[in-house]
N, C-alpha and C positions, 0 to 999 in steps of 0.2 A: 518588361515584365514587372508588374507591381509586387511589392513585398507581401508575403502572405502573413507575416506577423512583424510587429515593430522590432527594432533592434533591442537586444537585451543588454541593459546596463543598470547598475544600481544607483545611478545618479538622479534618476527622475522617477516620479510617482506615476506619471500619466502613461508610461509606455507599457503598462501591464494590461491594457484594455484592447481587445480586438473590436474593430467595427463589425457590424453585421455582415458587410460585404466581405471583409477579410475572413471572418469565421466561415461564411458560406464557401469561399474560395478554398480555404484549408480543408473543409469537409469534402468538397468535390475532389480535390487533388488526392486526399488520402483514400477515399473510396475508389477512385480511378486506379491508384497504384495497387491496392489490394486486389481489385478485380482483374487487373492486368496480370498480376502475379499468379492468380488462380488459373487464368486461361493458359499461362505458360508452364503450369505445373510447378511453380515456385511456392514453397511454403511461406506463410507470413513471417516476415523478419529475415528471410534469406536474401540473397543478392537481388534486390529490386532496384538497384541503381542509386540508392541513397547512402550517403556517407554517415558514419557514426556522429559526425558533427551535427547533422540534421536532427538525429534523434536526441542528441544532447541538448540542442536548442529547444526542441519541443518539451523535453523533460524540465529544463530550466524554466520555461514559460509556465508549465503546469505547476511547478513548485512555487513560482511567484504568485500565481492565482491563489494557491492554497494559503500562502503567507498573508495575502491581502484579503483573505476570507471571501474570495470569489469561488466558492466550492463547486457550483454547477459547471463553471468553465473548466476548472481543474479536473473534475470527473470526466468531462468530455475528452480532454486531451490525454489523460491517463488511459482511458478506454481505447482511444485511437492508437496510442503507443502499444498497448497490449495486443491489439489486432495485428499490428505489423511486426512486433518483436515480443512474442509471448514467453520468452525465456529470460526476461530481465526482472529479477526480484524487486528492485526499487519501484517499478511501476505498480506492482501489486500492493506494496507497502504504502505508496502514495495514494492509491485508490482507496484503500482501507482507512487511511487517516482522514481523507475527505469525508467518507461516509460516517466516521466517528464524529467528526466536527458537525456534520449535518444532523446528528442524532438518528441516523438510519442504521441502527445497530445490526439488524439481520443482514443487510447488504455489506456492512463492514466485516462481519464474521465470514461471509461468503468470499469476499476479496482476499482476506488473509488465508482462508483455507485453500483457495486456488493457488496461492503462492507457496504453500507448504511443500509442494513437490520440489521446489527450488531451494527453499530455506528450511529444510527439515531440522537443521541444527542452529537456526537463527533465533537467539533469545529474544531480541526485540520484536520480531514478527509474532512469536508465541505470546509474549507479554500483552501486546496490543490486541491480539485475537482473544486472549482471555479477558481483557478489559471489555471488549465488545460483547462477549458472551455474558459477562457479569451485568453490563448495562442492559442487555436484552433478557435479563432474568433467567439465564441458563446457568444457575449457580454451580451445580455439580460439574458440568463441563468446564466452566470458567476456573473452578478450583483446581482441577487436574491440569488444565493448560497452563495456568500461572505457576503451579508447582514445577512443571516441566521447564518453563522459562527460567525460573530461579536456578534450577539445576544446571541448565545450559550456561547461564551467566557465571555461576560459581566455577564451572569447569573451564571457562575461557581464560587463559592466562593473560590475554591482552585486555580483558575487561577491567573496568574500575569498580565493578560491583554495584553500579547504580540500579540496574534492572533487578538484581537480587534483593536490594534493599526495598525498592518499590513493591516488588512481588511479595516480600514478607509482610509489609504493611497491609497490602490488599488481602492477603490470605488471612491475616489476623482479623480483619474487618469482616471477612466472609464466613468465618468459622460458624457463627450461629445460624447461617443460612443454608448450610449443606448438611447432608446426612451425617450422623454422628460417627460412622465408620470412617468417612473421608476426613472429618475434622480431627479425629484423634491421630490420623496419619499425616498431619500437616508437615511434619519435619522429616518424614521418610522420603526417600528418593522414589519417584514414580517408576513403575515398570513399563517400559515401552519396547 
């Protein structure tokens, strides 16, 4: 049985490329697994006979594609992962990060919003969703989302405050772009 993707290690640069044949094989196998699960009444991501190691490997490969700026390939893998395991927040965050890097801001917002039901209190998710909204010229929404990310980060005792600092800088930059009522409430905690 041929490998469906190269071995993952950090020692080589060439192992982050799938051949067209490997990509087709991966697509076929993933589609077959999802279809088989549907026929058997198994929800995506439930016990479909794949170990967590398999998903971790695909996630690592998608992350490598992202790091090497192969965003189309990373988007494909994150989307496949979400089809099989829709309850893993890192997949939504990875997909959103790819769309941000590709300057497809509306799709980035959608990916982050889809992950909100899992990461309702995730400061990083909200910060990047707000950034995507800002870059998509949704200034009022972005302002509120980034304010919320800042509050979440400030309330997290394990946080180093990086997101709160970035959020404050971005909020200050956005003040002239939002309605005056929002701007004057920049330092108030949003009501959610």
